[in-house]
VMD Tcl script that builds the backbone (N, CA, C; Angstrom):
set m [mol new atoms 219]
animate dup $m
set s [atomselect $m all]
$s set {name element resname resid chain x y z} {
  {N N UNK 1 A 111.177 69.669 68.425}
  {CA C UNK 1 A 112.427 70.393 68.329}
  {C C UNK 1 A 113.081 70.399 69.709}
  {N N UNK 2 A 114.348 70.021 69.743}
  {CA C UNK 2 A 115.088 69.986 70.992}
  {C C UNK 2 A 116.264 70.947 70.890}
  {N N UNK 3 A 116.399 71.814 71.877}
  {CA C UNK 3 A 117.494 72.783 71.898}
  {C C UNK 3 A 118.640 72.196 72.711}
  {N N UNK 4 A 119.823 72.201 72.128}
  {CA C UNK 4 A 121.021 71.729 72.820}
  {C C UNK 4 A 121.587 72.906 73.622}
  {N N UNK 5 A 121.209 72.988 74.886}
  {CA C UNK 5 A 121.573 74.132 75.722}
  {C C UNK 5 A 123.074 74.194 75.990}
  {N N UNK 6 A 123.724 73.042 76.044}
  {CA C UNK 6 A 125.171 73.035 76.269}
  {C C UNK 6 A 125.907 73.658 75.082}
  {N N UNK 7 A 125.481 73.333 73.876}
  {CA C UNK 7 A 126.107 73.913 72.683}
  {C C UNK 7 A 125.819 75.406 72.603}
  {N N UNK 8 A 124.595 75.796 72.942}
  {CA C UNK 8 A 124.239 77.208 72.926}
  {C C UNK 8 A 125.052 77.987 73.952}
  {N N UNK 9 A 125.237 77.395 75.129}
  {CA C UNK 9 A 126.060 78.033 76.158}
  {C C UNK 9 A 127.517 78.121 75.743}
  {N N UNK 10 A 128.002 77.109 75.059}
  {CA C UNK 10 A 129.383 77.114 74.576}
  {C C UNK 10 A 129.596 78.219 73.542}
  {N N UNK 11 A 128.664 78.364 72.629}
  {CA C UNK 11 A 128.756 79.422 71.625}
  {C C UNK 11 A 128.711 80.786 72.292}
  {N N UNK 12 A 127.846 80.935 73.270}
  {CA C UNK 12 A 127.761 82.206 73.991}
  {C C UNK 12 A 129.065 82.513 74.714}
  {N N UNK 13 A 129.638 81.510 75.370}
  {CA C UNK 13 A 130.892 81.716 76.101}
  {C C UNK 13 A 132.050 82.093 75.196}
  {N N UNK 14 A 132.148 81.419 74.059}
  {CA C UNK 14 A 133.235 81.721 73.126}
  {C C UNK 14 A 133.061 83.108 72.528}
  {N N UNK 15 A 131.842 83.461 72.168}
  {CA C UNK 15 A 131.626 84.784 71.574}
  {C C UNK 15 A 131.841 85.892 72.598}
  {N N UNK 16 A 131.464 85.662 73.835}
  {CA C UNK 16 A 131.697 86.656 74.881}
  {C C UNK 16 A 133.185 86.820 75.147}
  {N N UNK 17 A 133.918 85.713 75.210}
  {CA C UNK 17 A 135.370 85.810 75.432}
  {C C UNK 17 A 136.069 86.492 74.262}
  {N N UNK 18 A 135.670 86.180 73.043}
  {CA C UNK 18 A 136.284 86.815 71.876}
  {C C UNK 18 A 136.007 88.309 71.864}
  {N N UNK 19 A 134.796 88.693 72.226}
  {CA C UNK 19 A 134.452 90.111 72.268}
  {C C UNK 19 A 135.273 90.844 73.313}
  {N N UNK 20 A 135.383 90.271 74.499}
  {CA C UNK 20 A 136.159 90.909 75.568}
  {C C UNK 20 A 137.632 91.006 75.165}
  {N N UNK 21 A 138.160 89.963 74.541}
  {CA C UNK 21 A 139.561 89.978 74.119}
  {C C UNK 21 A 139.812 91.039 73.050}
  {N N UNK 22 A 138.901 91.163 72.083}
  {CA C UNK 22 A 139.083 92.161 71.034}
  {C C UNK 22 A 138.970 93.578 71.577}
  {N N UNK 23 A 138.033 93.797 72.483}
  {CA C UNK 23 A 137.906 95.124 73.094}
  {C C UNK 23 A 139.148 95.448 73.911}
  {N N UNK 24 A 139.676 94.473 74.633}
  {CA C UNK 24 A 140.887 94.698 75.435}
  {C C UNK 24 A 142.082 95.007 74.535}
  {N N UNK 25 A 142.227 94.284 73.430}
  {CA C UNK 25 A 143.328 94.550 72.496}
  {C C UNK 25 A 143.202 95.931 71.869}
  {N N UNK 26 A 141.989 96.306 71.480}
  {CA C UNK 26 A 141.786 97.623 70.884}
  {C C UNK 26 A 142.096 98.715 71.903}
  {N N UNK 27 A 141.671 98.506 73.152}
  {CA C UNK 27 A 141.962 99.474 74.209}
  {C C UNK 27 A 143.457 99.575 74.456}
  {N N UNK 28 A 144.139 98.450 74.434}
  {CA C UNK 28 A 145.594 98.452 74.595}
  {C C UNK 28 A 146.270 99.224 73.462}
  {N N UNK 29 A 145.743 99.095 72.258}
  {CA C UNK 29 A 146.261 99.868 71.137}
  {C C UNK 29 A 146.063 101.362 71.330}
  {N N UNK 30 A 144.891 101.749 71.831}
  {CA C UNK 30 A 144.638 103.165 72.092}
  {C C UNK 30 A 145.542 103.704 73.194}
  {N N UNK 31 A 145.784 102.903 74.211}
  {CA C UNK 31 A 146.694 103.324 75.283}
  {C C UNK 31 A 148.105 103.495 74.736}
  {N N UNK 32 A 148.529 102.592 73.865}
  {CA C UNK 32 A 149.849 102.706 73.255}
  {C C UNK 32 A 149.992 103.973 72.432}
  {N N UNK 33 A 148.938 104.327 71.694}
  {CA C UNK 33 A 148.987 105.564 70.912}
  {C C UNK 33 A 149.019 106.796 71.809}
  {N N UNK 34 A 148.289 106.765 72.904}
  {CA C UNK 34 A 148.303 107.921 73.813}
  {C C UNK 34 A 149.662 108.046 74.506}
  {N N UNK 35 A 150.290 106.924 74.827}
  {CA C UNK 35 A 151.639 106.967 75.406}
  {C C UNK 35 A 152.637 107.540 74.402}
  {N N UNK 36 A 152.451 107.171 73.132}
  {CA C UNK 36 A 153.336 107.701 72.088}
  {C C UNK 36 A 153.171 109.218 71.984}
  {N N UNK 37 A 151.940 109.688 71.977}
  {CA C UNK 37 A 151.704 111.125 71.868}
  {C C UNK 37 A 152.256 111.866 73.079}
  {N N UNK 38 A 152.106 111.293 74.262}
  {CA C UNK 38 A 152.639 111.937 75.463}
  {C C UNK 38 A 154.159 111.999 75.419}
  {N N UNK 39 A 154.794 110.962 74.915}
  {CA C UNK 39 A 156.255 110.952 74.833}
  {C C UNK 39 A 156.749 111.960 73.801}
  {N N UNK 40 A 156.038 112.101 72.700}
  {CA C UNK 40 A 156.439 113.056 71.671}
  {C C UNK 40 A 156.314 114.483 72.204}
  {N N UNK 41 A 155.253 114.749 72.977}
  {CA C UNK 41 A 155.076 116.083 73.552}
  {C C UNK 41 A 156.193 116.422 74.532}
  {N N UNK 42 A 156.746 115.416 75.196}
  {CA C UNK 42 A 157.827 115.651 76.153}
  {C C UNK 42 A 159.197 115.605 75.489}
  {N N UNK 43 A 159.237 115.427 74.183}
  {CA C UNK 43 A 160.499 115.449 73.461}
  {C C UNK 43 A 161.139 114.098 73.270}
  {N N UNK 44 A 160.490 113.030 73.665}
  {CA C UNK 44 A 161.060 111.685 73.509}
  {C C UNK 44 A 160.533 111.007 72.259}
  {N N UNK 45 A 161.041 109.840 72.001}
  {CA C UNK 45 A 160.582 109.043 70.858}
  {C C UNK 45 A 160.135 107.685 71.386}
  {N N UNK 46 A 158.868 107.436 71.334}
  {CA C UNK 46 A 158.325 106.179 71.851}
  {C C UNK 46 A 157.887 105.300 70.689}
  {N N UNK 47 A 158.854 104.830 69.937}
  {CA C UNK 47 A 158.512 103.982 68.787}
  {C C UNK 47 A 157.993 102.618 69.226}
  {N N UNK 48 A 158.410 102.158 70.403}
  {CA C UNK 48 A 157.921 100.872 70.896}
  {C C UNK 48 A 156.424 100.953 71.201}
  {N N UNK 49 A 155.979 102.066 71.780}
  {CA C UNK 49 A 154.559 102.234 72.081}
  {C C UNK 49 A 153.742 102.275 70.790}
  {N N UNK 50 A 154.250 102.974 69.794}
  {CA C UNK 50 A 153.541 103.067 68.517}
  {C C UNK 50 A 153.527 101.714 67.816}
  {N N UNK 51 A 154.637 101.011 67.836}
  {CA C UNK 51 A 154.696 99.691 67.197}
  {C C UNK 51 A 153.763 98.700 67.896}
  {N N UNK 52 A 153.728 98.759 69.217}
  {CA C UNK 52 A 152.819 97.895 69.965}
  {C C UNK 52 A 151.363 98.197 69.662}
  {N N UNK 53 A 151.054 99.481 69.529}
  {CA C UNK 53 A 149.682 99.874 69.211}
  {C C UNK 53 A 149.294 99.370 67.826}
  {N N UNK 54 A 150.204 99.526 66.861}
  {CA C UNK 54 A 149.911 99.040 65.515}
  {C C UNK 54 A 149.774 97.520 65.496}
  {N N UNK 55 A 150.572 96.835 66.301}
  {CA C UNK 55 A 150.457 95.374 66.378}
  {C C UNK 55 A 149.102 94.965 66.950}
  {N N UNK 56 A 148.644 95.670 67.979}
  {CA C UNK 56 A 147.321 95.383 68.555}
  {C C UNK 56 A 146.226 95.599 67.524}
  {N N UNK 57 A 146.318 96.710 66.785}
  {CA C UNK 57 A 145.310 96.981 65.763}
  {C C UNK 57 A 145.355 95.941 64.647}
  {N N UNK 58 A 146.538 95.459 64.317}
  {CA C UNK 58 A 146.667 94.431 63.284}
  {C C UNK 58 A 146.033 93.118 63.733}
  {N N UNK 59 A 146.218 92.760 64.997}
  {CA C UNK 59 A 145.619 91.519 65.512}
  {C C UNK 59 A 144.099 91.637 65.527}
  {N N UNK 60 A 143.589 92.797 65.938}
  {CA C UNK 60 A 142.139 93.007 65.942}
  {C C UNK 60 A 141.595 92.917 64.517}
  {N N UNK 61 A 142.279 93.542 63.574}
  {CA C UNK 61 A 141.842 93.499 62.179}
  {C C UNK 61 A 141.863 92.065 61.646}
  {N N UNK 62 A 142.903 91.314 61.980}
  {CA C UNK 62 A 142.990 89.919 61.529}
  {C C UNK 62 A 141.870 89.076 62.138}
  {N N UNK 63 A 141.559 89.302 63.399}
  {CA C UNK 63 A 140.488 88.540 64.046}
  {C C UNK 63 A 139.132 88.862 63.426}
  {N N UNK 64 A 138.914 90.114 63.102}
  {CA C UNK 64 A 137.647 90.499 62.468}
  {C C UNK 64 A 137.565 89.904 61.065}
  {N N UNK 65 A 138.662 89.957 60.330}
  {CA C UNK 65 A 138.675 89.378 58.982}
  {C C UNK 65 A 138.436 87.871 59.038}
  {N N UNK 66 A 139.013 87.198 60.019}
  {CA C UNK 66 A 138.803 85.758 60.177}
  {C C UNK 66 A 137.338 85.459 60.518}
  {N N UNK 67 A 136.736 86.279 61.352}
  {CA C UNK 67 A 135.322 86.101 61.691}
  {C C UNK 67 A 134.435 86.280 60.479}
  {N N UNK 68 A 134.730 87.274 59.660}
  {CA C UNK 68 A 133.955 87.484 58.435}
  {C C UNK 68 A 134.167 86.307 57.485}
  {N N UNK 69 A 135.398 85.805 57.422}
  {CA C UNK 69 A 135.685 84.630 56.589}
  {C C UNK 69 A 134.858 83.431 57.045}
  {N N UNK 70 A 134.767 83.225 58.359}
  {CA C UNK 70 A 133.990 82.099 58.876}
  {C C UNK 70 A 132.504 82.252 58.571}
  {N N UNK 71 A 132.012 83.470 58.618}
  {CA C UNK 71 A 130.593 83.701 58.339}
  {C C UNK 71 A 130.294 83.464 56.858}
  {N N UNK 72 A 131.178 83.947 55.982}
  {CA C UNK 72 A 130.939 83.854 54.540}
  {C C UNK 72 A 131.087 82.424 54.040}
  {N N UNK 73 A 132.061 81.702 54.554}
  {CA C UNK 73 A 132.298 80.345 54.030}
  {C C UNK 73 A 131.373 79.312 54.607}
}
mol reanalyze $m
mol bondsrecalc $m
mol representation Tube
mol addrep $m
C-alpha cells in the first residue's frame, strides 16, 4: 500500500481553507447582526448590515449544503 502524500496534503489544505472561510463568513454575519442591533438601539435603521448578515448566512448554508451533496453523491 502506497500513500499519496501530495494528494493527502492537498485535501488537508482545501478542507482547512474551506473551514477558515466558512468560519470567517459566519463571524462576518454575526458582526453584521450586532451592528444592526446597535443601530436600532441608537434610533437608526441599518438594513444594509442586516442584509449583509443574511447574505453571509445564506452563503454559509449553501456551502454546507453543497458539502453534504458531495458526500452523499
